[in-house]
Every structure is written in structure tokens, then in C-alpha cells.
mmCIF file as Biopython writes it, N, C-alpha, C and O atoms, coordinates in Angstrom:
data_model
#
loop_
_atom_site.group_PDB
_atom_site.id
_atom_site.type_symbol
_atom_site.label_atom_id
_atom_site.label_alt_id
_atom_site.label_comp_id
_atom_site.label_asym_id
_atom_site.label_entity_id
_atom_site.label_seq_id
_atom_site.pdbx_PDB_ins_code
_atom_site.Cartn_x
_atom_site.Cartn_y
_atom_site.Cartn_z
_atom_site.occupancy
_atom_site.B_iso_or_equiv
_atom_site.auth_seq_id
_atom_site.auth_asym_id
_atom_site.pdbx_PDB_model_num
ATOM 1   N N  . MET A ? 1  ? 9.802   1.444   1.512   1.0 0.0 1  A 1 
ATOM 2   C CA . MET A ? 1  ? 8.392   1.536   1.402   1.0 0.0 1  A 1 
ATOM 3   C C  . MET A ? 1  ? 8.541   2.813   0.021   1.0 0.0 1  A 1 
ATOM 4   O O  . MET A ? 1  ? 9.655   3.282   -0.216  1.0 0.0 1  A 1 
ATOM 5   N N  . LYS A ? 2  ? 7.281   3.274   -0.811  1.0 0.0 2  A 1 
ATOM 6   C CA . LYS A ? 2  ? 6.755   3.969   -1.869  1.0 0.0 2  A 1 
ATOM 7   C C  . LYS A ? 2  ? 5.750   4.315   -1.619  1.0 0.0 2  A 1 
ATOM 8   O O  . LYS A ? 2  ? 5.165   3.334   -1.161  1.0 0.0 2  A 1 
ATOM 9   N N  . ILE A ? 3  ? 4.910   5.410   -1.622  1.0 0.0 3  A 1 
ATOM 10  C CA . ILE A ? 3  ? 3.947   5.519   -1.581  1.0 0.0 3  A 1 
ATOM 11  C C  . ILE A ? 3  ? 3.409   6.410   -2.800  1.0 0.0 3  A 1 
ATOM 12  O O  . ILE A ? 3  ? 3.870   7.551   -2.829  1.0 0.0 3  A 1 
ATOM 13  N N  . SER A ? 4  ? 2.627   6.109   -3.673  1.0 0.0 4  A 1 
ATOM 14  C CA . SER A ? 4  ? 2.290   6.564   -4.857  1.0 0.0 4  A 1 
ATOM 15  C C  . SER A ? 4  ? 0.678   6.897   -5.144  1.0 0.0 4  A 1 
ATOM 16  O O  . SER A ? 4  ? -0.123  5.976   -4.986  1.0 0.0 4  A 1 
ATOM 17  N N  . TYR A ? 5  ? 0.081   8.545   -5.673  1.0 0.0 5  A 1 
ATOM 18  C CA . TYR A ? 5  ? -1.153  8.385   -6.119  1.0 0.0 5  A 1 
ATOM 19  C C  . TYR A ? 5  ? -1.458  9.011   -7.109  1.0 0.0 5  A 1 
ATOM 20  O O  . TYR A ? 5  ? -0.779  9.930   -7.567  1.0 0.0 5  A 1 
ATOM 21  N N  . ASP A ? 6  ? -2.562  8.587   -7.597  1.0 0.0 6  A 1 
ATOM 22  C CA . ASP A ? 6  ? -2.659  8.710   -9.068  1.0 0.0 6  A 1 
ATOM 23  C C  . ASP A ? 6  ? -4.024  9.427   -9.151  1.0 0.0 6  A 1 
ATOM 24  O O  . ASP A ? 6  ? -5.007  8.745   -9.441  1.0 0.0 6  A 1 
ATOM 25  N N  . LYS A ? 7  ? -4.174  10.863  -8.901  1.0 0.0 7  A 1 
ATOM 26  C CA . LYS A ? 7  ? -5.222  11.476  -9.135  1.0 0.0 7  A 1 
ATOM 27  C C  . LYS A ? 7  ? -6.559  11.064  -10.217 1.0 0.0 7  A 1 
ATOM 28  O O  . LYS A ? 7  ? -7.766  11.156  -9.994  1.0 0.0 7  A 1 
ATOM 29  N N  . GLU A ? 8  ? -5.915  10.630  -11.331 1.0 0.0 8  A 1 
ATOM 30  C CA . GLU A ? 8  ? -7.153  10.983  -12.534 1.0 0.0 8  A 1 
ATOM 31  C C  . GLU A ? 8  ? -7.459  9.645   -12.279 1.0 0.0 8  A 1 
ATOM 32  O O  . GLU A ? 8  ? -8.548  9.385   -12.791 1.0 0.0 8  A 1 
ATOM 33  N N  . VAL A ? 9  ? -6.907  8.563   -11.635 1.0 0.0 9  A 1 
ATOM 34  C CA . VAL A ? 9  ? -8.199  7.450   -11.495 1.0 0.0 9  A 1 
ATOM 35  C C  . VAL A ? 9  ? -8.340  7.128   -10.244 1.0 0.0 9  A 1 
ATOM 36  O O  . VAL A ? 9  ? -9.003  6.110   -10.048 1.0 0.0 9  A 1 
ATOM 37  N N  . ASP A ? 10 ? -7.799  7.838   -9.053  1.0 0.0 10 A 1 
ATOM 38  C CA . ASP A ? 10 ? -8.185  7.965   -7.571  1.0 0.0 10 A 1 
ATOM 39  C C  . ASP A ? 10 ? -7.397  6.663   -6.833  1.0 0.0 10 A 1 
ATOM 40  O O  . ASP A ? 10 ? -7.953  5.795   -6.160  1.0 0.0 10 A 1 
ATOM 41  N N  . ALA A ? 11 ? -6.114  6.746   -7.105  1.0 0.0 11 A 1 
ATOM 42  C CA . ALA A ? 11 ? -5.709  5.132   -6.885  1.0 0.0 11 A 1 
ATOM 43  C C  . ALA A ? 11 ? -4.520  5.282   -6.228  1.0 0.0 11 A 1 
ATOM 44  O O  . ALA A ? 11 ? -3.667  6.050   -6.673  1.0 0.0 11 A 1 
ATOM 45  N N  . ALA A ? 12 ? -4.273  4.369   -4.781  1.0 0.0 12 A 1 
ATOM 46  C CA . ALA A ? 12 ? -3.095  4.631   -4.358  1.0 0.0 12 A 1 
ATOM 47  C C  . ALA A ? 12 ? -2.649  3.634   -3.998  1.0 0.0 12 A 1 
ATOM 48  O O  . ALA A ? 12 ? -3.418  2.796   -3.526  1.0 0.0 12 A 1 
ATOM 49  N N  . TYR A ? 13 ? -1.129  3.339   -4.097  1.0 0.0 13 A 1 
ATOM 50  C CA . TYR A ? 13 ? -0.414  2.302   -4.352  1.0 0.0 13 A 1 
ATOM 51  C C  . TYR A ? 13 ? 0.581   2.204   -3.115  1.0 0.0 13 A 1 
ATOM 52  O O  . TYR A ? 13 ? 1.132   3.285   -2.908  1.0 0.0 13 A 1 
ATOM 53  N N  . ILE A ? 14 ? 0.943   1.226   -2.268  1.0 0.0 14 A 1 
ATOM 54  C CA . ILE A ? 14 ? 1.849   1.329   -1.184  1.0 0.0 14 A 1 
ATOM 55  C C  . ILE A ? 14 ? 2.928   0.140   -1.515  1.0 0.0 14 A 1 
ATOM 56  O O  . ILE A ? 14 ? 2.753   -1.037  -1.198  1.0 0.0 14 A 1 
ATOM 57  N N  . SER A ? 15 ? 4.033   0.629   -2.181  1.0 0.0 15 A 1 
ATOM 58  C CA . SER A ? 15 ? 4.889   -0.448  -2.143  1.0 0.0 15 A 1 
ATOM 59  C C  . SER A ? 15 ? 5.931   -0.551  -1.740  1.0 0.0 15 A 1 
ATOM 60  O O  . SER A ? 15 ? 6.875   0.237   -1.797  1.0 0.0 15 A 1 
ATOM 61  N N  . LEU A ? 16 ? 5.803   -2.094  -1.043  1.0 0.0 16 A 1 
ATOM 62  C CA . LEU A ? 16 ? 6.748   -2.376  0.190   1.0 0.0 16 A 1 
ATOM 63  C C  . LEU A ? 16 ? 8.120   -3.235  -0.003  1.0 0.0 16 A 1 
ATOM 64  O O  . LEU A ? 16 ? 8.887   -3.736  0.820   1.0 0.0 16 A 1 
ATOM 65  N N  . SER A ? 17 ? 8.116   -3.208  -1.074  1.0 0.0 17 A 1 
ATOM 66  C CA . SER A ? 17 ? 9.464   -4.165  -2.111  1.0 0.0 17 A 1 
ATOM 67  C C  . SER A ? 17 ? 9.395   -3.868  -3.342  1.0 0.0 17 A 1 
ATOM 68  O O  . SER A ? 17 ? 8.310   -3.710  -3.901  1.0 0.0 17 A 1 
ATOM 69  N N  . ASP A ? 18 ? 10.692  -3.731  -4.027  1.0 0.0 18 A 1 
ATOM 70  C CA . ASP A ? 18 ? 10.668  -4.247  -5.306  1.0 0.0 18 A 1 
ATOM 71  C C  . ASP A ? 18 ? 10.436  -5.145  -6.193  1.0 0.0 18 A 1 
ATOM 72  O O  . ASP A ? 18 ? 10.283  -5.034  -7.409  1.0 0.0 18 A 1 
ATOM 73  N N  . GLU A ? 19 ? 10.415  -6.313  -5.309  1.0 0.0 19 A 1 
ATOM 74  C CA . GLU A ? 19 ? 10.075  -7.461  -5.809  1.0 0.0 19 A 1 
ATOM 75  C C  . GLU A ? 19 ? 8.666   -7.280  -6.508  1.0 0.0 19 A 1 
ATOM 76  O O  . GLU A ? 19 ? 7.758   -6.472  -6.310  1.0 0.0 19 A 1 
ATOM 77  N N  . LYS A ? 20 ? 8.898   -8.884  -7.867  1.0 0.0 20 A 1 
ATOM 78  C CA . LYS A ? 20 ? 7.787   -8.583  -8.675  1.0 0.0 20 A 1 
ATOM 79  C C  . LYS A ? 20 ? 6.214   -9.392  -8.210  1.0 0.0 20 A 1 
ATOM 80  O O  . LYS A ? 20 ? 6.236   -10.619 -8.109  1.0 0.0 20 A 1 
ATOM 81  N N  . PRO A ? 21 ? 5.120   -8.766  -7.988  1.0 0.0 21 A 1 
ATOM 82  C CA . PRO A ? 21 ? 4.348   -9.363  -7.252  1.0 0.0 21 A 1 
ATOM 83  C C  . PRO A ? 21 ? 3.776   -10.389 -8.490  1.0 0.0 21 A 1 
ATOM 84  O O  . PRO A ? 21 ? 3.933   -10.060 -9.666  1.0 0.0 21 A 1 
ATOM 85  N N  . GLU A ? 22 ? 3.024   -11.801 -8.076  1.0 0.0 22 A 1 
ATOM 86  C CA . GLU A ? 22 ? 2.709   -12.921 -8.864  1.0 0.0 22 A 1 
ATOM 87  C C  . GLU A ? 22 ? 1.350   -12.574 -8.390  1.0 0.0 22 A 1 
ATOM 88  O O  . GLU A ? 22 ? 0.603   -12.482 -9.364  1.0 0.0 22 A 1 
ATOM 89  N N  . ALA A ? 23 ? 0.725   -12.339 -7.244  1.0 0.0 23 A 1 
ATOM 90  C CA . ALA A ? 23 ? -0.361  -12.738 -7.341  1.0 0.0 23 A 1 
ATOM 91  C C  . ALA A ? 23 ? -1.259  -11.432 -6.321  1.0 0.0 23 A 1 
ATOM 92  O O  . ALA A ? 23 ? -0.655  -10.786 -5.464  1.0 0.0 23 A 1 
ATOM 93  N N  . ALA A ? 24 ? -2.505  -11.262 -6.567  1.0 0.0 24 A 1 
ATOM 94  C CA . ALA A ? 24 ? -3.140  -10.296 -5.457  1.0 0.0 24 A 1 
ATOM 95  C C  . ALA A ? 24 ? -3.991  -10.883 -5.171  1.0 0.0 24 A 1 
ATOM 96  O O  . ALA A ? 24 ? -4.484  -11.734 -5.912  1.0 0.0 24 A 1 
ATOM 97  N N  . ILE A ? 25 ? -4.530  -10.533 -3.711  1.0 0.0 25 A 1 
ATOM 98  C CA . ILE A ? 25 ? -5.683  -11.131 -2.962  1.0 0.0 25 A 1 
ATOM 99  C C  . ILE A ? 25 ? -6.435  -10.201 -2.317  1.0 0.0 25 A 1 
ATOM 100 O O  . ILE A ? 25 ? -6.070  -9.739  -1.236  1.0 0.0 25 A 1 
ATOM 101 N N  . LYS A ? 26 ? -7.444  -9.871  -2.852  1.0 0.0 26 A 1 
ATOM 102 C CA . LYS A ? 26 ? -8.637  -9.092  -2.371  1.0 0.0 26 A 1 
ATOM 103 C C  . LYS A ? 26 ? -8.996  -9.248  -0.978  1.0 0.0 26 A 1 
ATOM 104 O O  . LYS A ? 26 ? -9.292  -10.345 -0.503  1.0 0.0 26 A 1 
ATOM 105 N N  . ILE A ? 27 ? -8.971  -7.852  -0.117  1.0 0.0 27 A 1 
ATOM 106 C CA . ILE A ? 27 ? -9.565  -7.726  0.788   1.0 0.0 27 A 1 
ATOM 107 C C  . ILE A ? 27 ? -10.743 -7.530  1.397   1.0 0.0 27 A 1 
ATOM 108 O O  . ILE A ? 27 ? -11.347 -8.145  2.275   1.0 0.0 27 A 1 
ATOM 109 N N  . ALA A ? 28 ? -11.017 -6.314  0.611   1.0 0.0 28 A 1 
ATOM 110 C CA . ALA A ? 28 ? -11.975 -5.421  0.920   1.0 0.0 28 A 1 
ATOM 111 C C  . ALA A ? 28 ? -12.614 -4.901  -0.722  1.0 0.0 28 A 1 
ATOM 112 O O  . ALA A ? 28 ? -11.988 -5.279  -1.713  1.0 0.0 28 A 1 
ATOM 113 N N  . ASP A ? 29 ? -13.425 -4.341  -0.836  1.0 0.0 29 A 1 
ATOM 114 C CA . ASP A ? 29 ? -13.717 -4.222  -1.724  1.0 0.0 29 A 1 
ATOM 115 C C  . ASP A ? 29 ? -12.722 -2.711  -2.483  1.0 0.0 29 A 1 
ATOM 116 O O  . ASP A ? 29 ? -12.830 -1.567  -2.039  1.0 0.0 29 A 1 
ATOM 117 N N  . GLY A ? 30 ? -11.930 -3.051  -3.513  1.0 0.0 30 A 1 
ATOM 118 C CA . GLY A ? 30 ? -11.431 -2.042  -3.637  1.0 0.0 30 A 1 
ATOM 119 C C  . GLY A ? 30 ? -9.851  -1.772  -3.421  1.0 0.0 30 A 1 
ATOM 120 O O  . GLY A ? 30 ? -9.070  -0.948  -3.897  1.0 0.0 30 A 1 
ATOM 121 N N  . VAL A ? 31 ? -9.715  -2.910  -2.424  1.0 0.0 31 A 1 
ATOM 122 C CA . VAL A ? 31 ? -8.427  -2.841  -1.728  1.0 0.0 31 A 1 
ATOM 123 C C  . VAL A ? 31 ? -7.550  -4.242  -1.999  1.0 0.0 31 A 1 
ATOM 124 O O  . VAL A ? 31 ? -7.694  -5.283  -1.358  1.0 0.0 31 A 1 
ATOM 125 N N  . HIS A ? 32 ? -6.925  -4.098  -2.728  1.0 0.0 32 A 1 
ATOM 126 C CA . HIS A ? 32 ? -5.908  -5.397  -3.064  1.0 0.0 32 A 1 
ATOM 127 C C  . HIS A ? 32 ? -4.385  -5.643  -2.722  1.0 0.0 32 A 1 
ATOM 128 O O  . HIS A ? 32 ? -3.529  -4.763  -2.816  1.0 0.0 32 A 1 
ATOM 129 N N  . VAL A ? 33 ? -4.105  -7.145  -2.248  1.0 0.0 33 A 1 
ATOM 130 C CA . VAL A ? 33 ? -2.691  -7.105  -1.229  1.0 0.0 33 A 1 
ATOM 131 C C  . VAL A ? 33 ? -1.933  -7.842  -2.400  1.0 0.0 33 A 1 
ATOM 132 O O  . VAL A ? 33 ? -2.412  -8.837  -2.945  1.0 0.0 33 A 1 
ATOM 133 N N  . ASP A ? 34 ? -0.707  -7.285  -2.755  1.0 0.0 34 A 1 
ATOM 134 C CA . ASP A ? 34 ? -0.095  -7.672  -3.929  1.0 0.0 34 A 1 
ATOM 135 C C  . ASP A ? 34 ? 1.056   -8.812  -3.104  1.0 0.0 34 A 1 
ATOM 136 O O  . ASP A ? 34 ? 1.375   -8.536  -1.947  1.0 0.0 34 A 1 
ATOM 137 N N  . LEU A ? 35 ? 1.555   -9.899  -3.679  1.0 0.0 35 A 1 
ATOM 138 C CA . LEU A ? 35 ? 1.804   -11.147 -2.883  1.0 0.0 35 A 1 
ATOM 139 C C  . LEU A ? 35 ? 3.064   -11.793 -4.125  1.0 0.0 35 A 1 
ATOM 140 O O  . LEU A ? 35 ? 2.766   -12.020 -5.297  1.0 0.0 35 A 1 
ATOM 141 N N  . THR A ? 36 ? 3.865   -11.911 -3.789  1.0 0.0 36 A 1 
ATOM 142 C CA . THR A ? 36 ? 5.147   -13.200 -4.545  1.0 0.0 36 A 1 
ATOM 143 C C  . THR A ? 36 ? 4.683   -14.404 -4.660  1.0 0.0 36 A 1 
ATOM 144 O O  . THR A ? 36 ? 3.571   -14.715 -4.232  1.0 0.0 36 A 1 
ATOM 145 N N  . SER A ? 37 ? 5.501   -15.243 -5.266  1.0 0.0 37 A 1 
ATOM 146 C CA . SER A ? 37 ? 4.759   -16.802 -5.581  1.0 0.0 37 A 1 
ATOM 147 C C  . SER A ? 37 ? 4.691   -17.237 -4.344  1.0 0.0 37 A 1 
ATOM 148 O O  . SER A ? 37 ? 3.798   -18.027 -4.036  1.0 0.0 37 A 1 
ATOM 149 N N  . ASP A ? 38 ? 5.882   -16.679 -3.159  1.0 0.0 38 A 1 
ATOM 150 C CA . ASP A ? 38 ? 6.157   -17.287 -1.835  1.0 0.0 38 A 1 
ATOM 151 C C  . ASP A ? 38 ? 4.820   -16.762 -1.063  1.0 0.0 38 A 1 
ATOM 152 O O  . ASP A ? 38 ? 4.393   -17.434 -0.125  1.0 0.0 38 A 1 
ATOM 153 N N  . LYS A ? 39 ? 4.275   -15.772 -1.387  1.0 0.0 39 A 1 
ATOM 154 C CA . LYS A ? 39 ? 2.896   -15.450 -0.203  1.0 0.0 39 A 1 
ATOM 155 C C  . LYS A ? 39 ? 3.753   -14.227 0.672   1.0 0.0 39 A 1 
ATOM 156 O O  . LYS A ? 39 ? 3.395   -13.834 1.783   1.0 0.0 39 A 1 
ATOM 157 N N  . ARG A ? 40 ? 4.805   -13.781 0.023   1.0 0.0 40 A 1 
ATOM 158 C CA . ARG A ? 40 ? 5.282   -12.482 0.793   1.0 0.0 40 A 1 
ATOM 159 C C  . ARG A ? 40 ? 4.582   -11.209 0.347   1.0 0.0 40 A 1 
ATOM 160 O O  . ARG A ? 40 ? 4.564   -11.126 -0.881  1.0 0.0 40 A 1 
ATOM 161 N N  . VAL A ? 41 ? 3.928   -10.065 1.050   1.0 0.0 41 A 1 
ATOM 162 C CA . VAL A ? 41 ? 3.625   -8.833  0.721   1.0 0.0 41 A 1 
ATOM 163 C C  . VAL A ? 41 ? 4.553   -7.883  0.155   1.0 0.0 41 A 1 
ATOM 164 O O  . VAL A ? 41 ? 5.460   -7.359  0.801   1.0 0.0 41 A 1 
ATOM 165 N N  . VAL A ? 42 ? 4.300   -7.662  -1.107  1.0 0.0 42 A 1 
ATOM 166 C CA . VAL A ? 42 ? 4.950   -6.414  -1.833  1.0 0.0 42 A 1 
ATOM 167 C C  . VAL A ? 42 ? 4.121   -5.441  -1.931  1.0 0.0 42 A 1 
ATOM 168 O O  . VAL A ? 42 ? 4.868   -4.526  -2.278  1.0 0.0 42 A 1 
ATOM 169 N N  . GLY A ? 43 ? 2.897   -4.932  -1.850  1.0 0.0 43 A 1 
ATOM 170 C CA . GLY A ? 43 ? 2.091   -4.057  -1.986  1.0 0.0 43 A 1 
ATOM 171 C C  . GLY A ? 43 ? 0.901   -3.981  -1.736  1.0 0.0 43 A 1 
ATOM 172 O O  . GLY A ? 43 ? 0.092   -4.891  -1.916  1.0 0.0 43 A 1 
ATOM 173 N N  . ILE A ? 44 ? 0.645   -2.813  -1.264  1.0 0.0 44 A 1 
ATOM 174 C CA . ILE A ? 44 ? -1.217  -2.548  -1.272  1.0 0.0 44 A 1 
ATOM 175 C C  . ILE A ? 44 ? -1.764  -1.417  -2.035  1.0 0.0 44 A 1 
ATOM 176 O O  . ILE A ? 44 ? -1.304  -0.275  -2.059  1.0 0.0 44 A 1 
ATOM 177 N N  . GLU A ? 45 ? -2.691  -1.813  -2.592  1.0 0.0 45 A 1 
ATOM 178 C CA . GLU A ? 45 ? -3.192  -0.944  -3.823  1.0 0.0 45 A 1 
ATOM 179 C C  . GLU A ? 45 ? -4.682  -0.559  -3.453  1.0 0.0 45 A 1 
ATOM 180 O O  . GLU A ? 45 ? -5.670  -1.288  -3.533  1.0 0.0 45 A 1 
ATOM 181 N N  . ILE A ? 46 ? -4.619  0.686   -3.051  1.0 0.0 46 A 1 
ATOM 182 C CA . ILE A ? 46 ? -6.603  0.797   -2.789  1.0 0.0 46 A 1 
ATOM 183 C C  . ILE A ? 46 ? -7.040  1.965   -4.069  1.0 0.0 46 A 1 
ATOM 184 O O  . ILE A ? 46 ? -6.514  2.998   -4.484  1.0 0.0 46 A 1 
ATOM 185 N N  . LEU A ? 47 ? -8.207  1.238   -4.401  1.0 0.0 47 A 1 
ATOM 186 C CA . LEU A ? 47 ? -9.354  1.791   -5.430  1.0 0.0 47 A 1 
ATOM 187 C C  . LEU A ? 47 ? -10.186 2.872   -4.673  1.0 0.0 47 A 1 
ATOM 188 O O  . LEU A ? 47 ? -10.555 2.806   -3.501  1.0 0.0 47 A 1 
ATOM 189 N N  . ASP A ? 48 ? -10.402 3.836   -5.527  1.0 0.0 48 A 1 
ATOM 190 C CA . ASP A ? 48 ? -11.218 4.796   -4.688  1.0 0.0 48 A 1 
ATOM 191 C C  . ASP A ? 48 ? -10.523 5.309   -3.996  1.0 0.0 48 A 1 
ATOM 192 O O  . ASP A ? 48 ? -11.387 5.728   -3.225  1.0 0.0 48 A 1 
ATOM 193 N N  . ALA A ? 49 ? -9.324  5.774   -3.454  1.0 0.0 49 A 1 
ATOM 194 C CA . ALA A ? 49 ? -8.771  6.231   -2.652  1.0 0.0 49 A 1 
ATOM 195 C C  . ALA A ? 49 ? -8.919  7.252   -1.409  1.0 0.0 49 A 1 
ATOM 196 O O  . ALA A ? 49 ? -8.502  7.238   -0.251  1.0 0.0 49 A 1 
ATOM 197 N N  . SER A ? 50 ? -9.629  8.060   -2.101  1.0 0.0 50 A 1 
ATOM 198 C CA . SER A ? 50 ? -10.198 9.419   -1.344  1.0 0.0 50 A 1 
ATOM 199 C C  . SER A ? 50 ? -11.409 9.098   -0.434  1.0 0.0 50 A 1 
ATOM 200 O O  . SER A ? 50 ? -11.864 9.572   0.607   1.0 0.0 50 A 1 
ATOM 201 N N  . LYS A ? 51 ? -11.772 7.975   -1.370  1.0 0.0 51 A 1 
ATOM 202 C CA . LYS A ? 51 ? -13.539 7.985   -0.504  1.0 0.0 51 A 1 
ATOM 203 C C  . LYS A ? 51 ? -13.043 6.724   0.862   1.0 0.0 51 A 1 
ATOM 204 O O  . LYS A ? 51 ? -13.813 6.329   1.738   1.0 0.0 51 A 1 
ATOM 205 N N  . LYS A ? 52 ? -12.271 6.498   0.776   1.0 0.0 52 A 1 
ATOM 206 C CA . LYS A ? 52 ? -11.923 5.063   1.822   1.0 0.0 52 A 1 
ATOM 207 C C  . LYS A ? 52 ? -10.868 5.862   3.240   1.0 0.0 52 A 1 
ATOM 208 O O  . LYS A ? 52 ? -10.924 5.548   4.429   1.0 0.0 52 A 1 
ATOM 209 N N  . ILE A ? 53 ? -9.975  6.931   2.609   1.0 0.0 53 A 1 
ATOM 210 C CA . ILE A ? 53 ? -8.809  7.056   3.749   1.0 0.0 53 A 1 
ATOM 211 C C  . ILE A ? 53 ? -8.735  8.811   3.133   1.0 0.0 53 A 1 
ATOM 212 O O  . ILE A ? 53 ? -9.202  9.393   2.154   1.0 0.0 53 A 1 
ATOM 213 N N  . PRO A ? 54 ? -7.871  9.211   4.324   1.0 0.0 54 A 1 
ATOM 214 C CA . PRO A ? 54 ? -7.768  10.632  3.993   1.0 0.0 54 A 1 
ATOM 215 C C  . PRO A ? 54 ? -6.563  10.593  3.160   1.0 0.0 54 A 1 
ATOM 216 O O  . PRO A ? 54 ? -5.626  9.847   3.443   1.0 0.0 54 A 1 
ATOM 217 N N  . LEU A ? 55 ? -6.556  11.211  2.351   1.0 0.0 55 A 1 
ATOM 218 C CA . LEU A ? 55 ? -5.359  10.948  1.264   1.0 0.0 55 A 1 
ATOM 219 C C  . LEU A ? 55 ? -4.072  12.001  2.461   1.0 0.0 55 A 1 
ATOM 220 O O  . LEU A ? 55 ? -2.896  11.653  2.345   1.0 0.0 55 A 1 
ATOM 221 N N  . ARG A ? 56 ? -4.273  12.794  3.157   1.0 0.0 56 A 1 
ATOM 222 C CA . ARG A ? 56 ? -2.901  13.160  3.426   1.0 0.0 56 A 1 
ATOM 223 C C  . ARG A ? 56 ? -2.277  12.191  4.260   1.0 0.0 56 A 1 
ATOM 224 O O  . ARG A ? 56 ? -1.047  12.159  4.293   1.0 0.0 56 A 1 
ATOM 225 N N  . THR A ? 57 ? -3.130  11.184  5.120   1.0 0.0 57 A 1 
ATOM 226 C CA . THR A ? 57 ? -2.502  10.644  5.943   1.0 0.0 57 A 1 
ATOM 227 C C  . THR A ? 57 ? -1.369  9.680   5.243   1.0 0.0 57 A 1 
ATOM 228 O O  . THR A ? 57 ? -0.397  9.229   5.850   1.0 0.0 57 A 1 
ATOM 229 N N  . LEU A ? 58 ? -1.652  9.458   3.931   1.0 0.0 58 A 1 
ATOM 230 C CA . LEU A ? 58 ? -0.500  8.576   3.038   1.0 0.0 58 A 1 
ATOM 231 C C  . LEU A ? 58 ? 0.941   9.273   3.080   1.0 0.0 58 A 1 
ATOM 232 O O  . LEU A ? 58 ? 1.986   8.647   2.898   1.0 0.0 58 A 1 
ATOM 233 N N  . PHE A ? 59 ? 0.866   10.709  3.354   1.0 0.0 59 A 1 
ATOM 234 C CA . PHE A ? 59 ? 2.373   11.191  3.093   1.0 0.0 59 A 1 
ATOM 235 C C  . PHE A ? 59 ? 2.706   11.880  4.232   1.0 0.0 59 A 1 
ATOM 236 O O  . PHE A ? 59 ? 3.454   12.854  4.153   1.0 0.0 59 A 1 
ATOM 237 N N  . THR A ? 60 ? 2.148   11.421  5.528   1.0 0.0 60 A 1 
ATOM 238 C CA . THR A ? 60 ? 2.540   11.348  6.823   1.0 0.0 60 A 1 
ATOM 239 C C  . THR A ? 60 ? 3.560   10.661  7.471   1.0 0.0 60 A 1 
ATOM 240 O O  . THR A ? 60 ? 3.319   9.604   8.055   1.0 0.0 60 A 1 
ATOM 241 N N  . LEU A ? 61 ? 4.481   11.061  7.438   1.0 0.0 61 A 1 
ATOM 242 C CA . LEU A ? 61 ? 5.342   9.635   8.546   1.0 0.0 61 A 1 
ATOM 243 C C  . LEU A ? 61 ? 5.214   9.409   9.978   1.0 0.0 61 A 1 
ATOM 244 O O  . LEU A ? 61 ? 5.424   10.445  10.610  1.0 0.0 61 A 1 
ATOM 245 N N  . GLU A ? 62 ? 4.983   8.561   10.581  1.0 0.0 62 A 1 
ATOM 246 C CA . GLU A ? 62 ? 4.958   8.393   11.973  1.0 0.0 62 A 1 
ATOM 247 C C  . GLU A ? 62 ? 5.846   7.096   12.115  1.0 0.0 62 A 1 
ATOM 248 O O  . GLU A ? 62 ? 6.154   6.382   11.161  1.0 0.0 62 A 1 
ATOM 249 N N  . PHE A ? 63 ? 6.209   6.887   13.390  1.0 0.0 63 A 1 
ATOM 250 C CA . PHE A ? 63 ? 7.188   5.703   13.693  1.0 0.0 63 A 1 
ATOM 251 C C  . PHE A ? 63 ? 6.528   5.326   15.172  1.0 0.0 63 A 1 
ATOM 252 O O  . PHE A ? 63 ? 5.997   6.186   15.874  1.0 0.0 63 A 1 
ATOM 253 N N  . ASP A ? 64 ? 6.632   3.925   15.551  1.0 0.0 64 A 1 
ATOM 254 C CA . ASP A ? 64 ? 6.706   3.718   16.859  1.0 0.0 64 A 1 
ATOM 255 C C  . ASP A ? 64 ? 7.889   3.714   17.313  1.0 0.0 64 A 1 
ATOM 256 O O  . ASP A ? 64 ? 8.744   2.983   16.812  1.0 0.0 64 A 1 
ATOM 257 N N  . SER A ? 65 ? 8.174   4.608   18.438  1.0 0.0 65 A 1 
ATOM 258 C CA . SER A ? 65 ? 10.002  4.381   18.587  1.0 0.0 65 A 1 
ATOM 259 C C  . SER A ? 65 ? 10.449  3.504   19.085  1.0 0.0 65 A 1 
ATOM 260 O O  . SER A ? 65 ? 11.662  3.513   19.296  1.0 0.0 65 A 1 
ATOM 261 N N  . GLU A ? 66 ? 9.782   2.573   19.411  1.0 0.0 66 A 1 
ATOM 262 C CA . GLU A ? 66 ? 10.414  1.229   20.272  1.0 0.0 66 A 1 
ATOM 263 C C  . GLU A ? 66 ? 10.780  0.069   18.985  1.0 0.0 66 A 1 
ATOM 264 O O  . GLU A ? 66 ? 11.184  -1.080  19.162  1.0 0.0 66 A 1 
ATOM 265 N N  . LEU A ? 67 ? 10.580  0.563   18.016  1.0 0.0 67 A 1 
ATOM 266 C CA . LEU A ? 67 ? 10.752  -0.250  16.940  1.0 0.0 67 A 1 
ATOM 267 C C  . LEU A ? 67 ? 11.927  -0.052  15.995  1.0 0.0 67 A 1 
ATOM 268 O O  . LEU A ? 67 ? 12.345  -0.859  15.165  1.0 0.0 67 A 1 
ATOM 269 N N  . VAL A ? 68 ? 12.504  1.486   16.338  1.0 0.0 68 A 1 
ATOM 270 C CA . VAL A ? 68 ? 13.616  2.185   15.936  1.0 0.0 68 A 1 
ATOM 271 C C  . VAL A ? 68 ? 14.920  1.816   16.811  1.0 0.0 68 A 1 
ATOM 272 O O  . VAL A ? 68 ? 14.938  2.023   18.024  1.0 0.0 68 A 1 
ATOM 273 N N  . GLU A ? 69 ? 16.005  1.259   16.117  1.0 0.0 69 A 1 
ATOM 274 C CA . GLU A ? 69 ? 17.265  0.864   16.562  1.0 0.0 69 A 1 
ATOM 275 C C  . GLU A ? 69 ? 17.906  2.105   17.206  1.0 0.0 69 A 1 
ATOM 276 O O  . GLU A ? 69 ? 17.814  3.168   16.593  1.0 0.0 69 A 1 
ATOM 277 N N  . ALA A ? 70 ? 18.650  2.058   18.578  1.0 0.0 70 A 1 
ATOM 278 C CA . ALA A ? 70 ? 19.482  2.968   18.643  1.0 0.0 70 A 1 
ATOM 279 C C  . ALA A ? 70 ? 20.310  3.245   18.282  1.0 0.0 70 A 1 
ATOM 280 O O  . ALA A ? 70 ? 20.824  4.300   18.655  1.0 0.0 70 A 1 
#
């Protein structure tokens, strides 16, 4: 996963795959999910990001220990 933020346009992008998106679905105003042709999620775009989420949370890593293999 790769997270990027463009301060000039106030847009955040969460890349979940290196695959090229073929389509996007609007799930909320300024929030789009990028999909492959077979409908796998490859990224999430958030426009006007600073108005929708605390930006510091984009770069904070947390994980559920039950999901991590021992």
C-alpha cells in the first residue's frame, strides 16, 4: 500500500495495488474507488482531503494483531 498527498490540489490517494485502474466509482462527494476491469479495488482517491479527514491519520500505521501471521 502506498499513500500520497498532493498539497496543491488537496487530494489524497491510497494505492492498494500496482494494477492499472479501468474504472472509478463515486462513493461520496469527492471520494472515488478505482477498480480493475474485473472489479478489484486498486485505489481510493479523496478530493478536498483536508476537509474530510485529519491528514495526520493518513500517515499513521496501525494494524489488528489478529490479522498478522505469527
